[in-house]
DOBAGU-355891 format. One line per 5 residues: number of its first residue (from 1); their letters; for each residue x, y, z of C-alpha. Coordinates in nm, 2 decimals. Example, Ala and Ser with C-alpha at 12.3 -4.5 7.8 and 13.67 -1.06 7.14 Angstrom:
# residues 2
1> AS> 1.23:-0.45:0.78 | 1.37:-0.11:0.71
END
This chain:
# residues 590
1> XXXXX> 2.10:-1.00:-2.19 | 2.01:-1.27:-1.92 | 1.70:-1.24:-1.73 | 1.77:-1.28:-1.37 | 1.75:-1.09:-1.04
6> XXXXX> 2.01:-0.85:-1.12 | 1.83:-0.73:-1.44 | 1.54:-0.59:-1.19 | 1.78:-0.34:-1.06 | 1.96:-0.24:-1.37
11> XXXXX> 1.68:-0.26:-1.62 | 1.31:-0.32:-1.52 | 1.28:-0.09:-1.20 | 1.32:0.25:-1.22 | 1.66:0.23:-1.03
16> XXXXX> 1.83:0.16:-1.38 | 1.82:0.55:-1.40 | 2.10:0.54:-1.17 | 2.29:0.25:-1.28 | 2.63:0.36:-1.39
21> XXXXX> 2.74:0.01:-1.54 | 2.93:-0.17:-1.67 | 2.70:-0.45:-1.69 | 2.84:-0.77:-1.51 | 3.04:-0.98:-1.76
26> XXXXX> 2.79:-1.23:-1.96 | 2.82:-1.57:-1.84 | 2.98:-1.78:-2.10 | 3.04:-2.14:-2.14 | 3.41:-2.19:-2.18
31> XXXXX> 3.53:-2.40:-2.47 | 3.64:-2.75:-2.35 | 3.98:-2.69:-2.46 | 4.03:-2.38:-2.27 | 3.97:-2.55:-1.93
36> XXXXX> 4.13:-2.85:-1.73 | 3.99:-3.19:-1.73 | 3.91:-3.16:-1.36 | 3.65:-2.90:-1.47 | 3.56:-2.98:-1.83
41> XXXXX> 3.22:-3.07:-1.92 | 3.36:-3.37:-2.11 | 3.44:-3.50:-1.76 | 3.13:-3.72:-1.66 | 3.17:-3.61:-1.30
46> XXXXX> 3.09:-3.25:-1.42 | 2.76:-3.34:-1.61 | 2.40:-3.40:-1.49 | 2.33:-3.78:-1.50 | 1.99:-3.72:-1.57
51> XXXXX> 1.70:-3.47:-1.61 | 1.44:-3.73:-1.65 | 1.20:-3.74:-1.36 | 1.21:-4.06:-1.13 | 0.98:-4.37:-1.25
56> XXXXX> 0.79:-4.31:-0.93 | 0.85:-3.96:-0.82 | 0.80:-3.86:-0.46 | 0.75:-3.51:-0.54 | 0.57:-3.27:-0.80
61> XXXXX> 0.67:-2.92:-0.86 | 0.32:-2.73:-0.90 | 0.44:-2.37:-0.97 | 0.65:-2.08:-0.86 | 0.70:-1.75:-0.75
66> XXXXX> 0.87:-1.49:-1.01 | 1.29:-1.48:-1.01 | 1.30:-1.87:-1.01 | 1.39:-1.85:-0.66 | 1.07:-2.02:-0.46
71> XXXXX> 0.91:-2.34:-0.60 | 0.58:-2.51:-0.49 | 0.72:-2.86:-0.43 | 0.44:-3.12:-0.31 | 0.53:-3.44:-0.16
76> XXXXX> 0.34:-3.73:-0.33 | 0.43:-3.99:-0.08 | 0.20:-3.89:0.21 | -0.18:-3.99:0.21 | -0.26:-3.66:0.37
81> XXXXX> -0.08:-3.35:0.33 | -0.20:-3.02:0.51 | -0.15:-2.70:0.33 | 0.17:-2.61:0.57 | 0.36:-2.44:0.24
86> XXXXX> 0.68:-2.56:0.31 | 0.82:-2.45:-0.04 | 1.16:-2.51:-0.17 | 1.39:-2.19:-0.20 | 1.70:-2.17:-0.44
91> XXXXX> 1.91:-1.86:-0.36 | 2.09:-1.71:-0.62 | 2.41:-1.81:-0.48 | 2.32:-2.16:-0.45 | 2.40:-2.21:-0.84
96> XXXXX> 2.74:-2.10:-0.89 | 2.81:-2.27:-1.24 | 2.70:-2.08:-1.55 | 2.67:-2.38:-1.74 | 2.42:-2.57:-1.50
101> XXXXX> 2.24:-2.25:-1.48 | 2.18:-2.28:-1.85 | 2.13:-2.64:-1.83 | 1.84:-2.61:-1.58 | 1.68:-2.29:-1.76
106> XXXXX> 1.68:-2.08:-1.46 | 1.63:-1.76:-1.70 | 1.33:-1.94:-1.82 | 1.21:-2.03:-1.47 | 1.24:-1.65:-1.39
111> XXXXX> 0.91:-1.57:-1.60 | 0.72:-1.93:-1.58 | 0.50:-1.98:-1.31 | 0.23:-2.24:-1.40 | 0.31:-2.59:-1.30
116> XXXXX> 0.24:-2.76:-1.65 | 0.51:-2.56:-1.83 | 0.76:-2.54:-1.52 | 0.78:-2.89:-1.51 | 0.92:-2.91:-1.85
121> XXXXX> 1.22:-2.71:-1.74 | 1.54:-2.88:-1.65 | 1.52:-2.70:-1.30 | 1.20:-2.86:-1.18 | 1.34:-3.20:-1.30
126> XXXXX> 1.68:-3.16:-1.09 | 1.46:-3.03:-0.78 | 1.25:-3.34:-0.78 | 1.53:-3.56:-0.80 | 1.73:-3.40:-0.53
131> XXXXX> 1.43:-3.42:-0.30 | 1.38:-3.77:-0.38 | 1.72:-3.86:-0.28 | 1.69:-3.64:0.03 | 1.34:-3.81:0.15
136> XXXXX> 1.49:-4.14:0.08 | 1.80:-4.09:0.29 | 1.63:-3.95:0.59 | 1.30:-4.15:0.55 | 0.93:-4.08:0.48
141> XXXXX> 0.84:-4.08:0.83 | 1.11:-3.84:0.93 | 0.97:-3.59:0.67 | 0.62:-3.66:0.82 | 0.74:-3.59:1.16
146> XXXXX> 0.92:-3.25:1.04 | 0.55:-3.14:0.89 | 0.40:-3.18:1.27 | 0.66:-3.00:1.43 | 0.76:-2.72:1.20
151> XXXXX> 0.59:-2.36:1.20 | 0.37:-2.28:0.91 | 0.56:-2.17:0.60 | 0.88:-2.31:0.70 | 1.15:-2.32:0.42
156> XXXXX> 1.33:-2.62:0.26 | 1.66:-2.42:0.12 | 1.90:-2.57:-0.11 | 2.21:-2.42:0.03 | 2.39:-2.56:-0.28
161> XXXXX> 2.25:-2.70:-0.60 | 2.56:-2.89:-0.77 | 2.54:-3.12:-1.09 | 2.56:-3.42:-0.86 | 2.19:-3.44:-0.67
166> XXXXX> 2.32:-3.63:-0.39 | 2.58:-3.36:-0.32 | 2.29:-3.11:-0.27 | 2.31:-2.94:0.07 | 1.94:-2.89:0.19
171> XXXXX> 1.85:-2.70:0.50 | 1.50:-2.68:0.70 | 1.45:-2.33:0.81 | 1.16:-2.28:1.06 | 0.98:-1.95:1.00
176> XXXXX> 0.88:-1.88:1.35 | 0.85:-1.49:1.27 | 0.55:-1.58:1.00 | 0.37:-1.73:1.29 | 0.47:-1.45:1.54
181> XXXXX> 0.31:-1.19:1.28 | -0.04:-1.39:1.23 | -0.32:-1.26:1.43 | -0.47:-1.47:1.72 | -0.84:-1.62:1.70
186> XXXXX> -0.95:-1.49:2.04 | -0.95:-1.13:1.94 | -0.96:-1.11:1.59 | -1.27:-0.89:1.53 | -1.15:-0.64:1.76
191> XXXXX> -0.79:-0.65:1.58 | -0.94:-0.62:1.24 | -1.17:-0.33:1.37 | -1.50:-0.51:1.29 | -1.82:-0.36:1.39
196> XXXXX> -1.97:-0.48:1.74 | -2.17:-0.79:1.70 | -2.01:-0.89:1.36 | -2.01:-1.26:1.30 | -1.66:-1.45:1.22
201> XXXXX> -1.67:-1.73:0.97 | -1.65:-2.08:1.14 | -1.27:-2.17:1.27 | -1.12:-2.48:1.12 | -0.79:-2.60:1.22
206> XXXXX> -0.56:-2.67:0.94 | -0.51:-3.02:1.00 | -0.85:-3.10:0.86 | -0.74:-2.96:0.51 | -0.53:-3.16:0.26
211> XXXXX> -0.37:-3.01:-0.04 | -0.50:-3.08:-0.36 | -0.28:-2.80:-0.56 | -0.06:-2.53:-0.49 | -0.16:-2.28:-0.75
216> XXXXX> 0.02:-1.97:-0.66 | 0.25:-1.82:-0.37 | -0.07:-1.72:-0.20 | -0.35:-1.97:-0.29 | -0.38:-2.37:-0.25
221> XXXXX> -0.66:-2.58:-0.37 | -0.76:-2.80:-0.08 | -1.04:-3.02:0.04 | -1.17:-3.07:0.38 | -1.18:-3.40:0.58
226> XXXXX> -1.53:-3.56:0.60 | -1.69:-3.28:0.38 | -1.88:-3.38:0.06 | -2.05:-3.17:-0.20 | -2.39:-3.22:-0.33
231> XXXXX> -2.25:-3.46:-0.58 | -2.12:-3.69:-0.30 | -1.75:-3.60:-0.40 | -1.49:-3.40:-0.20 | -1.62:-3.03:-0.18
236> XXXXX> -1.31:-2.82:-0.32 | -1.20:-2.49:-0.15 | -0.94:-2.20:-0.22 | -0.72:-2.15:0.08 | -0.57:-1.81:0.09
241> XXXXX> -0.27:-1.80:0.30 | 0.04:-1.57:0.29 | 0.39:-1.73:0.37 | 0.54:-1.38:0.43 | 0.42:-1.02:0.44
246> XXXXX> 0.11:-1.18:0.64 | -0.02:-0.82:0.69 | -0.17:-0.81:0.33 | -0.40:-1.13:0.44 | -0.54:-0.95:0.72
251> XXXXX> -0.63:-0.65:0.50 | -0.79:-0.88:0.24 | -1.00:-1.06:0.54 | -1.08:-0.73:0.68 | -1.20:-0.60:0.34
256> XXXXX> -1.43:-0.92:0.26 | -1.57:-0.93:0.58 | -1.68:-0.56:0.57 | -1.78:-0.55:0.20 | -2.16:-0.55:0.09
261> XXXXX> -2.23:-0.85:-0.11 | -2.21:-0.80:-0.50 | -2.29:-1.08:-0.74 | -1.97:-1.02:-0.93 | -1.73:-1.03:-0.61
266> XXXXX> -1.59:-1.32:-0.44 | -1.83:-1.40:-0.16 | -1.71:-1.37:0.20 | -1.49:-1.62:0.35 | -1.66:-1.93:0.49
271> XXXXX> -1.41:-2.05:0.72 | -1.12:-1.92:0.92 | -0.81:-2.17:0.89 | -0.62:-2.16:1.23 | -0.33:-2.35:1.38
276> XXXXX> -0.18:-2.37:1.71 | 0.16:-2.19:1.70 | 0.44:-2.35:1.83 | 0.60:-2.01:1.95 | 0.39:-1.83:2.22
281> XXXXX> 0.12:-2.10:2.20 | -0.15:-1.86:2.05 | -0.41:-2.00:1.81 | -0.34:-1.82:1.52 | -0.55:-1.74:1.18
286> XXXXX> -0.32:-1.88:0.90 | -0.59:-1.82:0.61 | -0.95:-1.84:0.51 | -1.14:-2.06:0.28 | -1.30:-1.90:-0.05
291> XXXXX> -1.53:-2.04:-0.28 | -1.37:-2.25:-0.57 | -1.44:-2.14:-0.95 | -1.33:-2.42:-1.17 | -1.35:-2.23:-1.48
296> XXXXX> -1.03:-2.04:-1.40 | -0.94:-1.69:-1.49 | -1.05:-1.45:-1.76 | -0.68:-1.42:-1.84 | -0.66:-1.78:-1.99
301> XXXXX> -1.00:-1.82:-2.12 | -1.00:-1.50:-2.34 | -0.70:-1.62:-2.59 | -0.82:-1.97:-2.57 | -1.18:-1.84:-2.71
306> XXXXX> -1.03:-1.62:-2.96 | -0.80:-1.87:-3.13 | -1.08:-2.11:-3.16 | -1.32:-1.86:-3.31 | -1.54:-1.90:-2.98
311> XXXXX> -1.54:-1.55:-2.85 | -1.89:-1.40:-2.88 | -1.97:-1.02:-2.84 | -2.27:-1.10:-2.64 | -2.07:-1.27:-2.37
316> XXXXX> -1.77:-1.00:-2.38 | -2.03:-0.73:-2.32 | -2.19:-0.91:-2.01 | -1.83:-0.95:-1.86 | -1.74:-0.59:-1.93
321> XXXXX> -2.07:-0.47:-1.77 | -2.05:-0.73:-1.50 | -1.68:-0.59:-1.41 | -1.77:-0.24:-1.44 | -2.08:-0.29:-1.20
326> XXXXX> -1.83:-0.45:-0.93 | -1.58:-0.21:-0.96 | -1.84:0.07:-0.93 | -2.00:-0.10:-0.64 | -1.66:-0.15:-0.46
331> XXXXX> -1.60:0.25:-0.48 | -1.95:0.38:-0.42 | -2.09:0.14:-0.17 | -1.78:0.00:0.00 | -1.59:0.32:-0.01
336> XXXXX> -1.27:0.11:-0.11 | -1.03:0.16:-0.38 | -0.91:-0.14:-0.58 | -0.55:-0.12:-0.72 | -0.52:-0.50:-0.83
341> XXXXX> -0.77:-0.46:-1.14 | -0.60:-0.73:-1.41 | -0.71:-1.04:-1.60 | -0.54:-1.25:-1.33 | -0.78:-1.12:-1.05
346> XXXXX> -1.10:-1.20:-1.26 | -1.26:-1.54:-1.26 | -1.55:-1.71:-1.42 | -1.82:-1.88:-1.22 | -1.99:-2.21:-1.32
351> XXXXX> -2.26:-1.98:-1.52 | -2.00:-1.80:-1.68 | -2.02:-1.47:-1.48 | -1.72:-1.24:-1.38 | -1.60:-1.31:-1.01
356> XXXXX> -1.34:-1.04:-0.89 | -1.09:-1.17:-0.64 | -0.78:-1.04:-0.45 | -0.85:-0.76:-0.23 | -0.49:-0.73:-0.04
361> XXXXX> -0.47:-0.40:-0.21 | -0.11:-0.44:-0.29 | -0.16:-0.32:-0.65 | -0.04:-0.42:-1.00 | 0.28:-0.38:-1.19
366> XXXXX> 0.38:-0.08:-1.38 | 0.22:-0.17:-1.75 | -0.14:-0.23:-1.58 | -0.13:0.09:-1.34 | -0.19:0.44:-1.43
371> XXXXX> 0.05:0.69:-1.50 | -0.01:0.87:-1.17 | 0.00:0.58:-0.98 | 0.32:0.48:-1.14 | 0.50:0.82:-1.09
376> XXXXX> 0.43:0.77:-0.71 | 0.54:0.42:-0.71 | 0.85:0.52:-0.91 | 0.93:0.78:-0.64 | 0.87:0.51:-0.36
381> XXXXX> 1.13:0.27:-0.53 | 1.39:0.51:-0.53 | 1.32:0.64:-0.18 | 1.32:0.29:-0.02 | 1.60:0.25:0.24
386> XXXXX> 1.64:-0.13:0.14 | 1.81:-0.04:-0.21 | 2.14:-0.07:-0.06 | 2.06:-0.44:0.03 | 2.00:-0.49:-0.33
391> XXXXX> 2.34:-0.36:-0.43 | 2.18:-0.04:-0.61 | 2.37:0.24:-0.71 | 2.16:0.52:-0.63 | 2.34:0.81:-0.46
396> XXXXX> 2.25:0.87:-0.12 | 2.17:1.24:-0.20 | 1.91:1.14:-0.45 | 1.76:0.89:-0.23 | 1.72:1.15:0.03
401> XXXXX> 1.58:1.36:-0.24 | 1.30:1.13:-0.35 | 1.22:1.03:0.02 | 1.18:1.39:0.13 | 0.90:1.40:-0.20
406> XXXXX> 0.76:1.11:-0.08 | 0.69:1.21:0.27 | 0.52:1.54:0.13 | 0.29:1.31:-0.06 | 0.23:1.06:0.23
411> XXXXX> 0.36:1.17:0.56 | 0.56:0.88:0.74 | 0.52:0.67:0.44 | 0.86:0.50:0.56 | 0.71:0.38:0.90
416> XXXXX> 0.42:0.26:0.70 | 0.67:0.06:0.47 | 0.85:-0.09:0.77 | 0.54:-0.22:0.93 | 0.60:-0.60:0.96
421> XXXXX> 0.25:-0.74:1.05 | -0.09:-0.61:1.08 | -0.09:-0.56:1.43 | 0.19:-0.30:1.41 | 0.06:0.05:1.45
426> XXXXX> -0.01:0.23:1.13 | 0.08:0.61:1.12 | -0.22:0.83:1.07 | -0.47:0.55:1.08 | -0.36:0.46:0.72
431> XXXXX> -0.62:0.15:0.61 | -0.38:-0.07:0.39 | -0.01:-0.08:0.32 | -0.03:0.08:-0.07 | 0.17:0.40:-0.03
436> XXXXX> 0.11:0.52:-0.38 | -0.28:0.47:-0.36 | -0.30:0.63:-0.01 | -0.11:0.95:-0.16 | -0.43:0.98:-0.39
441> XXXXX> -0.75:1.17:-0.28 | -1.07:1.00:-0.37 | -1.12:1.17:-0.71 | -0.78:1.06:-0.81 | -0.83:0.71:-0.70
446> XXXXX> -1.14:0.66:-0.93 | -0.98:0.82:-1.23 | -0.69:0.54:-1.16 | -0.92:0.25:-1.14 | -1.09:0.39:-1.47
451> XXXXX> -0.74:0.37:-1.64 | -0.69:0.00:-1.52 | -1.06:-0.09:-1.61 | -0.97:0.08:-1.95 | -0.70:-0.19:-2.01
456> XXXXX> -0.89:-0.48:-1.89 | -1.19:-0.37:-2.14 | -0.91:-0.38:-2.38 | -0.81:-0.72:-2.31 | -1.17:-0.86:-2.27
461> XXXXX> -1.27:-0.71:-2.65 | -0.94:-0.82:-2.80 | -0.95:-1.16:-2.67 | -0.59:-1.09:-2.52 | -0.42:-1.23:-2.21
466> XXXXX> -0.25:-0.89:-2.15 | -0.20:-0.55:-2.26 | 0.17:-0.63:-2.40 | 0.36:-0.92:-2.52 | 0.62:-1.08:-2.36
471> XXXXX> 0.59:-0.92:-1.99 | 0.92:-0.93:-1.80 | 0.77:-1.09:-1.47 | 0.54:-1.35:-1.63 | 0.50:-1.53:-1.93
476> XXXXX> 0.16:-1.66:-2.05 | 0.04:-1.99:-2.21 | -0.14:-1.79:-2.47 | 0.09:-1.45:-2.53 | -0.08:-1.17:-2.68
481> XXXXX> -0.05:-1.12:-3.06 | -0.17:-0.77:-3.06 | -0.06:-0.47:-2.80 | -0.25:-0.21:-2.65 | -0.38:0.05:-2.77
486> XXXXX> -0.41:-0.10:-3.12 | -0.75:-0.22:-3.22 | -0.85:-0.54:-3.44 | -1.18:-0.69:-3.30 | -1.31:-0.43:-3.03
491> XXXXX> -1.64:-0.27:-3.18 | -1.63:0.05:-3.32 | -1.88:0.18:-3.08 | -1.64:0.08:-2.76 | -1.29:0.20:-2.90
496> XXXXX> -1.35:0.55:-2.78 | -1.46:0.46:-2.45 | -1.12:0.26:-2.41 | -0.95:0.53:-2.53 | -1.10:0.78:-2.29
501> XXXXX> -1.06:0.56:-2.00 | -0.68:0.54:-2.06 | -0.63:0.89:-2.13 | -0.26:1.00:-2.02 | -0.12:0.69:-2.11
506> XXXXX> 0.25:0.67:-2.15 | 0.48:0.42:-2.34 | 0.58:0.15:-2.14 | 0.93:0.03:-2.09 | 0.82:-0.30:-2.33
511> XXXXX> 0.82:-0.06:-2.62 | 1.16:-0.04:-2.62 | 1.30:-0.35:-2.44 | 1.12:-0.68:-2.46 | 1.17:-1.05:-2.32
516> XXXXX> 1.23:-1.29:-2.62 | 1.25:-1.62:-2.48 | 1.43:-1.57:-2.17 | 1.65:-1.30:-2.29 | 1.60:-0.92:-2.27
521> XXXXX> 1.67:-0.74:-2.59 | 1.60:-0.40:-2.77 | 1.25:-0.43:-2.93 | 1.40:-0.39:-3.30 | 1.68:-0.61:-3.27
526> XXXXX> 1.72:-1.00:-3.23 | 1.82:-1.18:-2.95 | 2.16:-1.27:-3.10 | 2.27:-0.93:-3.21 | 2.20:-0.70:-2.89
531> XXXXX> 2.44:-0.69:-2.62 | 2.37:-0.67:-2.26 | 2.54:-0.33:-2.26 | 2.28:-0.17:-2.52 | 2.02:-0.30:-2.33
536> XXXXX> 2.16:-0.14:-2.01 | 2.22:0.18:-2.18 | 1.86:0.20:-2.34 | 1.70:0.10:-2.01 | 1.92:0.37:-1.81
541> XXXXX> 1.83:0.67:-2.07 | 1.46:0.53:-2.08 | 1.42:0.55:-1.70 | 1.59:0.87:-1.65 | 1.32:1.02:-1.88
546> XXXXX> 1.05:0.83:-1.71 | 1.17:0.98:-1.37 | 1.20:1.32:-1.48 | 0.83:1.31:-1.60 | 0.72:1.16:-1.30
551> XXXXX> 0.89:1.42:-1.06 | 0.75:1.69:-1.33 | 0.40:1.55:-1.28 | 0.41:1.53:-0.92 | 0.55:1.91:-0.89
556> XXXXX> 0.28:2.02:-1.09 | 0.01:1.83:-0.89 | 0.17:1.96:-0.59 | 0.16:2.32:-0.69 | -0.21:2.32:-0.80
561> XXXXX> -0.32:2.16:-0.47 | -0.16:2.42:-0.27 | -0.35:2.68:-0.49 | -0.66:2.50:-0.47 | -0.69:2.42:-0.87
566> XXXXX> -0.63:2.05:-0.85 | -0.96:1.86:-0.95 | -0.81:1.51:-0.92 | -0.88:1.41:-1.26 | -0.62:1.58:-1.50
571> XXXXX> -0.66:1.36:-1.82 | -1.02:1.39:-1.80 | -1.13:1.00:-1.77 | -1.51:0.94:-1.76 | -1.64:0.85:-1.41
576> XXXXX> -1.69:0.47:-1.34 | -2.07:0.52:-1.36 | -2.03:0.69:-1.71 | -1.86:0.37:-1.82 | -2.13:0.18:-1.68
581> XXXXX> -2.39:0.36:-1.85 | -2.20:0.36:-2.19 | -2.14:-0.04:-2.19 | -2.53:-0.08:-2.06 | -2.64:0.15:-2.37
586> XXXXX> -2.42:-0.06:-2.60 | -2.56:-0.38:-2.46 | -2.92:-0.28:-2.53 | -2.83:-0.18:-2.86 | -2.65:-0.51:-2.98
END
């Protein structure tokens, strides 16, 4: 079964429990004898003339988000490019030909996000060739003028993506609404609720920055004009800026400015990046600069060390202890919860120490999160009013049922979810926008963090990039070769700790349905012998069971809370401090 946006609602999300089918017909490449010459692939006009990069490309694709709809296309023909985040968007309806979709490997782009692997796919080459023709037609200077006139995060949209790149219809969509949501510099401290007298980082206009690399949808590697490092070379910075849902940017900025320092947590921002808005005339904060750690994430480092036989227990224990100490600091000293604990958000410093990043408090996907968080998140997805726009088939009475359940867990959750910007009033003084975690009490949040920590500790000691193979949302350069909760390399003295941290775990969807290449298949079947209907049926039954289990768990929780019998840690996981004590004891004995 193809991996595309439709598979999210029908297989990957709990909405699959209400999918009645039948599955949309499988895309087929029609045999040449069955079509007219005008539509035949043998006709030269229906074939891509080339998927080679131009001899002197004017653009480079440096990454993309999930779903293969947003690509980070960086112009190479301008000497100085401010990080304005003019990404390329390709709506699903832009590619109408099943044949072209297969030739461009769009299913593979759904889960391939890093630049080196993405540039090998046909879609990257086709985009670069189409942009090359577009810029050559309108002229380099015309594009440079657009960069100066458009608002931050404006979009380059491919309304059509035909076989012939010269027929590609490209639109520029100014995103005035993004700049409208950005907070103004003048009263930023008051808006963020910082303590009186708090010193904000120095403000720098975005025009002083140049792109070095667009790494993720919210992260760019940049340099600042006329700024040099100690070695005389350009000093590199990480720019954190969001091109949508900017409220999360300001949640993270507030958190970083309020947190007490810790050696294994990213340091507070050193600069705020501002821009004079074209709409309204305010000087807005578009992002902030953080220290750049060139060793990258633990996610890529662990499997690389393992396959080369260079993974040392001493260093693994150091990383595990540093990470646990940082999580404990966040909970105890900063009085915050950290719902984003996964390997992608753990970097290595120049001294090969742990550095935790990403304090937006959005949360992780289901295969990293604790079962109690997932239970609430499943209800949130099923209760959301925007499901109708996603062509979901949930009956209205079911949606109303889940909305009522969620409203008991977190009053006015729908008002909170509808907030477009950070300045929108948040009901009941909610500090962020993570509905599932806000519905938990302090004890439950710590238990949920311990669960995620246990999963990450497993990855550290097993040398794996993720707990499970072939994740739906993202493929890795180094895929796991063993799956949680199996043990192979973890010392015996730590296996029981990890097992206790992850008590209450449930099977995940990938225990039944996996991604093989760029197709969804049943785990015990190969990709060519498994039909889309079988995958759809299996997903529907699995999700029905999971939704029932989630409702049952939340029902028991609700009853025991009303009776004053709920202790917040029903699975009896250890406390964060207990985890740290056991890791330190193990460290001292090895």
